[in-house]
C-alpha positions in Angstrom: 155.8 11.1 116.6 153.0 11.6 114.1 150.5 10.4 116.5 151.4 13.3 118.9 151.6 16.0 116.2 148.0 15.1 114.8 146.0 16.1 118.0 148.2 19.3 118.5 147.4 20.3 114.8 143.7 19.6 115.3 143.7 21.7 118.5 145.5 24.5 116.8 143.1 24.4 113.9 140.1 24.3 116.4 141.5 27.3 118.2 142.0 29.3 115.0 138.4 28.6 113.9 137.2 29.8 117.3 139.2 33.2 116.9 137.7 33.8 113.6 134.1 33.0 114.8 134.3 35.7 117.5 132.2 38.7 116.5 134.0 42.1 116.2 133.5 44.5 119.0 132.2 48.0 118.1 134.5 50.1 120.3 136.8 52.9 119.2 139.0 52.4 122.4 139.1 56.2 122.8 139.1 57.0 126.6 138.6 60.6 128.1 139.3 61.1 131.7 139.4 57.3 132.2 135.8 56.9 131.0 134.9 55.0 128.0 133.8 57.3 125.1 130.1 56.8 124.4 128.0 58.4 121.6 124.8 59.3 123.4 123.9 61.7 126.2 125.3 65.2 127.0 128.5 65.4 128.8 129.6 68.7 130.0 133.3 69.4 129.1 133.6 66.8 126.4 134.1 68.1 122.8 132.8 67.6 120.3 129.3 67.8 121.6 126.9 65.8 119.7 124.0 68.2 120.0 125.9 70.5 117.4 126.2 73.3 119.9 129.1 75.7 119.5 129.5 78.8 121.5 129.2 82.0 119.7 132.3 84.0 119.7 131.0 87.7 119.7 132.5 90.9 120.4 132.3 91.6 124.2 132.5 95.2 125.6 136.0 94.2 127.0 137.0 93.2 123.5 135.6 96.5 122.1 137.7 98.6 124.7 140.8 96.6 123.8 140.4 97.3 120.1 139.6 100.9 120.7 142.9 101.3 122.6 144.7 99.6 119.6 143.3 102.0 117.1 144.5 105.1 119.4 141.5 106.0 121.5 142.8 107.2 124.9 140.8 106.5 128.1 138.0 104.6 126.3 134.8 103.8 128.1 131.7 101.9 127.2 128.8 104.3 125.9 126.2 101.7 125.1 125.7 98.1 124.4 123.0 96.9 122.2 122.2 93.5 120.6 124.2 94.3 117.4 126.6 97.2 118.4 128.8 98.5 121.1 129.5 102.1 121.5 132.9 103.4 122.9 133.8 106.9 123.7 137.2 108.4 124.5 139.8 111.0 123.3 142.1 110.9 120.3 144.6 113.6 119.3 143.0 115.9 122.1 139.4 115.6 120.7 136.3 113.6 121.8 135.7 110.6 119.6 132.9 108.0 119.5 133.5 104.5 117.9 130.9 102.0 117.1 131.9 98.2 117.0 129.7 95.4 115.8 129.1 92.4 118.0 130.4 90.0 115.3 133.7 88.1 115.8 136.7 90.4 115.6 134.7 93.5 116.7 134.2 95.1 113.2 134.3 98.9 113.3 131.3 100.9 111.9 131.8 104.2 110.3 
């Protein structure tokens, strides 16, 4: 009986040392769209992008019109668009009004 157990024990010990000697694999096992996740190159649609690009969320003319309607300007329309400001004209309480918004996130209002 011991003669049969001795080779089995030796084989198990040899198998255990083989498992320990295998080098670790450097994968994070994270898959997107059934593709392996790699850390080089530029892939459109994959976030986070590794070139540190983030889209700038600025005030758009449509956002300025929406905010003008919310603050009570009736029939607003775009007067001008510059690199830093958006002008909106319309009517409020029966009078002509002009409102200027900044191109920053949230469309801040100028005087």
